[in-house]
N, C-alpha and C positions, 0 to 999 in steps of 0.2 A: 530551898526551895531548890528543884531542879535546874541543873545544867543542859544547855543543847548538847548533845553529842555530833563533835568533826568528823563527818562519814568520808572525807576525802581519801581518795586511794593512790597515793602515788607507786611507780615501778619501779622497784628494784635492778641492779644489775643483772641478776640473773632471770626477772620478767624479759628485759629489754634482749638480753643472749635468746631467751627462745623463742620472741615473734621475730626477731630478722632472722632464725636460722630457719623458722616455721613458711616466711614469708620467701626465702630462697627456696626452698626444697618445692614451694607451691609453682615457682616462676618455672623453677627447672624441669617436673612437671608435666604444665603447661607446653612449654618448648620441645619435650619429647612425645608428646600428644599430638601435636602440631606436624612434628619432623614423620612420627609413622603415619598420618592420616595423609600426608604429598609425598611418602616414601614410594620407587618403585624400585623393584630389584635386579639385580643385575647378572645373566648368568656367566660364570667364568667357565664353564665347562663348555660352554655351546658359544656358536658364531650365527649373531642375526642374520636372519635372511632377507627384513625391513626395513622401512623407517619411516615412524608415522610423523606428520607433522600439522600442525592447529590452526584453523581459519577463523575459527570463534568459539569459545563456550569450553565444554567441558569432554575429553575422551578418556575410556577407561581401558585396561588390559584384564584379560584373566590367562594364566599359566593352564597348558594341557591335564597339568596334575596339580592344579589347585586352584580352591572354592571361593578365592577371596578377588574381588575385582580391584586392581590397584589405578589411582587417580595418576595419569601420565602429563610428563613436562612436555615442552613445545617441539623436543625432538628426542624421542624415544627408541629403543633398539626394539624390533618385534621378532620374534623367537618360532621355529617350527611350533604348529599346534595353537598358538596365540589366537584367544578370541579378542575383538576391538567393538566396541559399541559409543556410540555416539548419543548424549542427554539429548533433550528438547534444545531446538531454536540452535544447533551444535552442527560444525560442520569442521572435517579434515581430513586429510589427505596423505594415503603411504604410497613409497614406491620400494618396490624389490630392489636389493644389492644386485651391483654389476649388470643391471637390466634398463631397460625404456620402459617398463610397465607401471604405470600409477593407477591407483583407484580412489575415487573421492567418494567419502560417505558422506551422506546429509545427516540430516536430524535426527534420531530416532531407528537408529540403524547397526544392525550388526552382521561382522564378518568373521569368519576363523580362516588363517591363510596357514600354508603346509604347502613342501613341494619334497621331491625326491629328485633323482640323479639327472630324470629327462623331463619332467613336467613341474611346473607349478600350479599348485590348487587354490582355489578359494572358494570357503562351504558359506552361501549366504544366507543367513538365515531370515532376514527380514531387513524393511525398509526402503532406500534407496541409493544406489550405488552409480557412479558414471566409470568407467574402463580408458585407457588410453593405451595404447603399444605402438613402441615405436615401431619405424620403418628398417632400420638399421638392423634392428634385433630379428632374428630368425628364429621364434621363440612362440608359443602356443601358449596362452594362460586358459583355464579349463575352470566354470564357474560352475559348484552345484548347488540344486534350488530344487529340494524336494525330488521327484523321481527324473528332473528333465539336468542335462549338462549343457552347460554352451560354450562353446571352443571360439574362443575372440585370437583370430589371426594378427598376423604383424600389420602396422599403418592402418589400424581398426580404431574406431571410438563410439561407444556404445554405451548407452543408459539403462539400467536394469532396473525394475523396480518388485516391490511384494505390498500390494496395497493393502492388503487384508493379511493383520499378523498382529496374535495380541500382545498385549502388554508383558506376560508374563514369561512366552516364548523368547522378548526381546530381554528380556532377567535373565535368560537362562534356566527359568523355573519348571520348566518343563519343554515337550521336544516342539518343534518347529510346526511339521506336517506339512502338507504338502499344499500350499497355497498355489492362489491365481499368480500369473508371472507375466511381465509385460519387457517386453524386449524393444529398443528403439537404437538402431542403427545409424551413427552422423557418418560415417567413415567408415571404409573398407568393408568388413562382411562375417560374420559371425554363422558358426554350424551350429544348430539345437537338436540334440538326441534324446532320446527315451530308454527306459529299460528294456524294452521291444525291439531295440537296436533301430527303430527308424530314425530317418532324419531329416531338417528342414534345414535350406539355406537363406539367412535373412541378408542381404544387400544394403545396402548405402543408402536412404530416404524411404526406407520401408521400416512397417512396424507390425509387431506380431502378440498377439494377447493369447496365453492359454490359463482356459478356464481352472479349476482347482480339482474341478469335476472328470475334466478331459483326458483321457490316455492316451489318444492316438496324437499323430499329426496332422491329420489329415483335415480335421476339423477345428486347428487352427485358423484365427481371423488376422488376415495377413493384408495392407492397405501401402498402398503411398502416399496417399492425402492423410486429413485429419479427419475423417468421418467414420473410424472404429466405432466408439462407445456411441452405446445405443440407451444406456440407464442414465435419467436426469440425476439433476441434485436434490436431495431433500431442502420441501420449504421449509424455511425456519431456520434452515445451516447458517452455522454465526461462528468464525473463529478470526486468531488474530495472530497477524504476524507483527514480532517485536525485535530491536534490535539496540546496542545501546547508542551506536553512533550512525547513521545512513549518508554517505561523503556522495554528492548526486557525479555524473559523468557526463565530460562533454560529447555532443554528435553533432554530426550534420546533415541534412535532410533535403530534399528538392519538393518545394511545394508549388505542385504544378498547378495549382489557382492562381498565381501571383508570379508564377514561369521565374522563381528566383532560387539560388540556394540558401537556407535558411539555417541556425544553429538554437540550441538550446542543449540544458543539461537536465538531465533525469537519471531516475533512479527506479529499477524494475521489482515487484515484487512478484512470484510466481501464481497464479489464480488459485493452483493447487496448495500450497500454503494457508492460503485463506477460504478453501473452499474442500469439497471432496475431489478426491483422486480418482481420474480416470472416469468420469462423468461427463455430459452436456448439460449447456445453462440453455433453456430453450426461448426462441424470439418472444418479446412481449413481458420476459421475464423483468422483476424491478431488483437493484440490487442496493442497499444499502451501506456505502462506503464511509467509512472515517478514518480520517487523517490527524495524529497527535505528534506532538515533539517540540522542542524549542529551536529555532534557528541560531546559527551562528553569526549573522549577518541579517539588514531589512531586507524581506523578498513579499514584492506588491501582490503577487497572484500566482501561484503554479495551478496546474492542469493534472486532470485525470482521465487515462484511456484506459479501455479495457478492451485486449483483442479478443478475437474469434479463437486462436489456436488454432488459425488454418498455415499450410508453409509458407506461403503468403502473408507479409501484415496487411491485416483489416481490422480495423475497429469496430467493434459489434454494438456501435451507437450513436447518435450525431453528434458532431464536435462541436455545436452548439451547446452541449448539455456537458461539455467539462471541469467546466470551472466552478470549483465549489466555494468558493470565498467568496467569487464575481466583485474581486479587486478591492475587500477590505483591507488585506493589506499585514501580513507578520510583522513582529517587532524583534530585534536582537535579542536576545536571553530570553524574550519575554514567550511562554509554554503558550501553545495554542491548540484550541481542539475544532476540526471543521468539520461536518458531516454534510454528503449529498445523496439523494438518489438518483438512481440513474437506471433510465430503462433502455434496455437490449432492444435494437431493431433488426438485429441480425444475431441468431444464434451462438454463444460458445460451445463452438463443435468438438473440444479437445481441453479439457481444465488443463491437463498435463502439459501443453503447450501454451496456453494461453498467459498472459502475464495482464499486471495493473501497472501501467506506466505513471509515474508522478514527475512531470515535467514544468519548466516555464524558461521562458526567454530572457537572457539577459539584454539590459542597453547597451554594455558593451562587453567583451570578453575578458573575465576577471577569475578570481578563484572562487569554484564551486561552494554553493551554501550546502554543511556540513549541518545535520538535525541532529541532536542531543535526546535519548529516550523514546525514540523513532517509534510510530505504531500505526500500521494499517488493517484496521478490523472491515470484514466484510459480512452481512447479513443478505441471505436471500429473501425478501420479503414477500414476493411472491414470485410465483410462475405463470400467470397470466394478468396480473396486475395492470401492461398495457393495452390488453382487448378493450372494444368497449365497455362502456360503464352505463351504470342509471345516469339519465341527463337530470341536470339541476334545476329545479323545478322554477319560475319565474316568483317574484318577489322575496325569493331569497336576499337576506342584507345582512352588513357586517360594517362596525364599527372600531379602527383601530385609534388610540389614543396615545401620544407619547409628550410628556413636560417637558423634556428639552429633548435632541437628539440632532447630529452633526453628520451631514450627508459624508458618504464618503467619498474617494479619489479613484476611479476606475480607471485602471488603465488598461488599453486592448493592445499596443501597439507598440513599435520602436520612436516612432515619429515623436515631434517636440507636441505636436495638439492631439494626439494619439490618446485621449483621457476625457473624463465627464465626472460631474458629482451625483452622486447616486443615492438612492435607501432603497433597499429589496427587502421585499415580505413575502417568504416560502407562502404560496398559494395555499396548501391545504391550512393553514393556521388560518384563513378567511373563508375557504369553503371546507368544513371539517370530514365531509362523506367522499370516500373514493369514488365521484362521480367526473362527468365529462360536460363540456360545452359546446354547444352544434355550433356550426358553424352557421352566421344571421343571429346569434343571440346580441339582445340589445342593453348593456351595462350603462349604469348611470355611475361617473366617479364624481365624486363631493369633497374639498380639499379644502383645509381652513387653519390659520395660525398664523405665525410674524416670525420674521427673518432679521437676523443680527449684520445682512450685507442686502445689496441691492442684487435683485433679481430678472433678468430683462424678461425671463419666460420660465415655466415650468409644465411640462408635461407627464401625464401618468400611460403605463403600458404593462400590458402582461406578456410573460413571455415564457414561452415552453423549450422541448426540446428543437423543435423547428423554427424557432424564430418569435418574432413577436404577431401576435393575432388580428391586431388590430389596423397595420398597415402591411403592406407588400414590399418596401425597399427600404424598411428600416429607418427611414425620416420620420425621428422622432421629433423634430421642429411642427411634421404636419399635425403632432397629436397637442400643441401645446393648448394651454384651457384658453388664455385670452391674449390678444395683441397687448393691453397693457401689461407696462413689468411690475413688479412686486418692488415696493420700497421699503428701504432699510428701517427696521421697529415699527412698520406700519400696518398692523392687522392685516389679514387679506383671507378674503372665501371666493373659490372656484368650482363650476360644478358643469360637467360636461357631459354628453350621452356618446356611447361608444357602440359601434356595431363589430363584430370579428369577422374576420375575411375567413378564417379559417377554425377548424372545429379544435378546442382542448381537450387533448386524451384524459388526463389524469391531474389535478390540480397538484398532487406531491410532488409533479415532476414540473411546474410551472412557478413562473415568482412573477408579485408585481413589483412594479420600477416606479420610483420616482424620478424625474431628471431634472436636474436645474442645469440653465445655458452656462457653459463652463467658459464662453469669450471675455461677458463682461466679471466673470470670478477670479480674484488672484489667491483667492485660499475656498477650503470647505467651509460652506455657507452652516451658523446652525441655526434649528427651528424650536420655537416656543411654544408650545400650547397646540402641539398637531394633530390633526382630529383628520383620519382618512376613511370615508364610507365607500362603501361598493353595494351596489343595490342592482340583482337580475331582475331585467323588466319583463 
């Protein structure tokens, strides 16, 4: 009879020794690889001419006599002839040694720094930089870009951008060429010259744009206002701004309607970061803005405001179209995604100056909200979506059904009674086609179901960017289905015809609201077997 062979293998001392030696060698090699990846060189024979500091993400440096890009630390020396570049969603700034000159680099930007006895120079390859010089230092910084030289004098602040630059040029794989150049002077003045020794003086408040095909100075487009761009963004353009943490900042403002000072917390995203550079967005365009993140505290709602990019602040859309969540609320440490379509009733005249402002008004001044994994996505849905559309024909009907739904507490102000309990449905879910409802349209609304609380009255309404289209004074009590109260756990059924007093431009920009009387409710009511029917007659 054959016996089963024991195949168990036991390590001896030699095997243990080999295993331990190999493990240590692997750890040492990984450590050396990490140090090599994150190492940077210090030149012993040269004095640095500047230092670079980070604001976020990654910046790299390449010596004039090297082909290797090094990842830099938070504070690194920069030598004569060094190239510096920033990655996507990165920012950094450089300060010249013994000087008041500072250069801030935005994302995907590259410069080369050099100096001689009389002058400090920067070769600007591409991206966007912001240059500030000190009033106490009587020296000039010259920035070279293609065939143009920009001399920034003392006590000046200027933004310089090259909107059209290839990734290969930013990577140093090909020459940058002579791209379009934008110069915006915030303070002081700059002098622009070319190879033909022509010069142009740009003063504070002015912006000048040189096209890549332009040789002389006489055709440069210059203006003190923000109406220079003539080309519109492309329909369908979609970009996302992202950061690990977004801390909202406190600010005060004067409310002309209420004649009092108010305060809020806000976070600004440059529109150029989520759109195209140096463009306009025409009136009647529709933008889809999506906000996502994780707040570190509860936030009942926030507002989205898109500015026109003019020198004086102006919103490009109606104020009533600014709240994307309509009071749904964001919970502490809970991720959220909120999407809102906004129609512009004023043109964005300059995307490089316009912003998307996300703000909220706290009930009391406390620590501002910090959003983790904060993202803002913007898509140009249409360039004429707010223009008159095809009218919705009579007979169209739609029914929405909910097994169980809790009405949310919609807080609109800081007072103790500035809230209501509501249900919101984007009207595009009801009227699928991008069409309009003219003034005088009759709509029959039917609602049935049951509630877990007594409700004094229920009222339906349709609200677009200009307000409620069924009444002129926002009096939702006047829109109630019936004077009879809705009794707890007793099925209800209501029906009423409404006539619009204003035209509805686009269902994509409107919501259907079902409002419950808040004065008789101590908590948000829960509706079961809810059916909502709308019929255009």
